DRENZA-553964 format. One record per atom (N, C-alpha, C, O): x, y, z; residue in one letter. Coordinates in steps of 0.2 Angstrom, whole numbers, padded with zeros to 4 digits, always signed. Layout:
<atoms>
XYZA
...
</atoms>
This chain:
<atoms>
+0528-0354-0109X
+0521-0356-0109X
+0517-0354-0103X
+0519-0355-0097X
+0511-0351-0104X
+0507-0349-0098X
+0503-0355-0096X
+0500-0358-0101X
+0502-0356-0090X
+0498-0362-0088X
+0492-0359-0084X
+0492-0358-0078X
+0487-0357-0088X
+0481-0354-0086X
+0475-0357-0089X
+0476-0360-0094X
+0470-0357-0086X
+0463-0360-0088X
+0460-0355-0093X
+0457-0357-0098X
+0461-0348-0092X
+0458-0343-0096X
+0462-0337-0096X
+0465-0335-0092X
+0462-0334-0102X
+0466-0328-0104X
+0462-0324-0108X
+0459-0326-0113X
+0461-0318-0106X
+0457-0313-0109X
+0461-0307-0111X
+0466-0305-0108X
+0460-0304-0117X
+0463-0298-0120X
+0459-0292-0117X
+0453-0292-0117X
+0463-0288-0114X
+0460-0282-0111X
+0456-0278-0117X
+0459-0277-0122X
+0451-0275-0115X
+0447-0270-0120X
+0451-0263-0119X
+0455-0262-0115X
+0449-0259-0124X
+0452-0253-0125X
+0451-0248-0118X
+0456-0245-0116X
+0445-0249-0115X
+0444-0245-0109X
+0449-0248-0103X
+0452-0243-0100X
+0450-0254-0103X
+0454-0257-0097X
+0461-0255-0099X
+0465-0253-0094X
+0463-0255-0105X
+0470-0253-0107X
+0472-0246-0105X
+0477-0244-0102X
+0467-0242-0107X
+0468-0235-0106X
+0468-0233-0098X
+0472-0229-0096X
+0464-0237-0094X
+0464-0236-0087X
+0471-0238-0084X
+0473-0234-0080X
+0473-0244-0086X
+0479-0246-0083X
+0486-0242-0085X
+0490-0241-0081X
+0486-0241-0091X
+0492-0237-0094X
+0491-0230-0094X
+0496-0226-0095X
+0485-0227-0093X
+0484-0220-0093X
+0486-0217-0099X
+0489-0212-0100X
+0485-0221-0105X
+0487-0219-0111X
+0482-0222-0116X
+0479-0227-0115X
+0481-0218-0122X
+0477-0221-0127X
+0479-0228-0130X
+0485-0229-0130X
+0475-0232-0132X
+0477-0239-0134X
+0482-0238-0140X
+0487-0242-0140X
+0482-0234-0145X
+0486-0234-0150X
+0493-0231-0148X
+0498-0231-0153X
+0494-0229-0142X
+0501-0226-0140X
+0504-0230-0134X
+0509-0227-0132X
+0501-0236-0133X
+0504-0239-0127X
+0511-0243-0129X
+0511-0245-0135X
+0515-0244-0125X
+0521-0248-0126X
+0524-0250-0119X
+0522-0248-0114X
+0529-0254-0120X
+0532-0257-0114X
+0537-0253-0110X
+0539-0255-0104X
+0539-0247-0113X
+0544-0243-0109X
+0541-0239-0104X
+0536-0236-0105X
+0544-0240-0098X
+0542-0236-0092X
+0536-0238-0089X
+0533-0234-0084X
+0534-0244-0090X
+0528-0246-0086X
+0530-0249-0079X
+0536-0250-0078X
+0525-0249-0075X
+0527-0251-0068X
+0530-0258-0067X
+0528-0262-0072X
+0533-0260-0062X
+0537-0266-0061X
+0532-0272-0061X
+0533-0277-0062X
+0526-0270-0058X
+0521-0276-0057X
+0517-0277-0064X
+0513-0282-0064X
+0519-0274-0069X
+0515-0275-0076X
+0519-0281-0079X
+0525-0280-0081X
+0516-0287-0080X
+0520-0292-0084X
+0518-0291-0091X
+0513-0290-0093X
+0524-0292-0095X
+0523-0291-0102X
+0524-0297-0106X
+0530-0300-0105X
+0520-0299-0110X
+0520-0306-0114X
+0521-0304-0121X
+0517-0300-0124X
+0526-0306-0124X
+0527-0304-0131X
+0529-0311-0135X
+0532-0315-0132X
+0528-0310-0142X
+0530-0315-0146X
+0538-0316-0146X
+0541-0311-0146X
+0540-0322-0146X
+0548-0323-0146X
+0551-0320-0152X
+0557-0319-0152X
+0547-0318-0157X
+0550-0315-0163X
+0553-0308-0162X
+0557-0306-0166X
+0551-0305-0157X
+0553-0298-0156X
+0561-0298-0153X
+0564-0293-0154X
+0563-0304-0151X
+0570-0304-0149X
+0575-0302-0154X
+0580-0299-0152X
+0574-0303-0160X
+0578-0301-0166X
+0577-0294-0168X
+0581-0292-0173X
+0573-0290-0165X
+0571-0283-0168X
+0577-0278-0166X
+0580-0279-0160X
+0578-0274-0170X
+0583-0268-0169X
+0580-0262-0171X
+0577-0262-0176X
+0581-0257-0168X
+0579-0250-0170X
+0571-0250-0171X
+0568-0247-0176X
+0568-0254-0166X
+0560-0254-0167X
+0557-0248-0165X
+0560-0244-0161X
+0550-0248-0166X
+0546-0242-0164X
+0541-0245-0160X
+0538-0250-0161X
+0540-0241-0154X
+0534-0243-0149X
+0531-0237-0147X
+0533-0231-0147X
+0525-0238-0144X
+0521-0233-0141X
+0525-0230-0135X
+0528-0233-0131X
+0524-0223-0134X
+0527-0220-0129X
+0523-0219-0122X
+0525-0215-0118X
+0517-0222-0122X
+0512-0221-0117X
+0510-0214-0115X
+0508-0212-0110X
+0510-0210-0121X
+0506-0203-0121X
+0503-0203-0127X
+0505-0205-0132X
+0498-0199-0128X
+0494-0197-0134X
+0499-0195-0140X
+0503-0191-0139X
+0499-0199-0145X
+0503-0198-0151X
+0510-0197-0150X
+0514-0194-0153X
+0513-0201-0145X
+0520-0201-0144X
+0522-0208-0145X
+0519-0213-0143X
+0528-0209-0148X
+0531-0215-0150X
+0539-0215-0149X
+0542-0209-0150X
+0542-0220-0148X
+0549-0221-0146X
+0552-0225-0152X
+0550-0230-0154X
+0558-0222-0155X
+0561-0225-0160X
+0568-0228-0157X
+0570-0227-0152X
+0570-0233-0161X
+0577-0236-0159X
+0576-0240-0153X
+0581-0240-0149X
+0571-0244-0152X
+0570-0248-0146X
+0573-0255-0147X
+0572-0257-0153X
+0575-0258-0142X
+0577-0265-0142X
+0574-0269-0137X
+0573-0266-0131X
+0572-0275-0138X
+0569-0279-0133X
+0574-0281-0127X
+0580-0281-0128X
+0572-0281-0121X
+0576-0283-0116X
+0577-0277-0111X
+0580-0278-0106X
</atoms>
């Protein structure tokens, strides 16, 4: 549980600036160590998942959480 008073979703411009990637291609693989990733606990059971590759029109197959 996050113990914060306010939490905002980043807009498309902010996401693209931080990840240096278009919004529809972002993913958790290869991001910097200081990037905290919060995800729904339901992803724990995923196998062979698809995620953004942090480059335009690039996606990674067969990903596992963790």
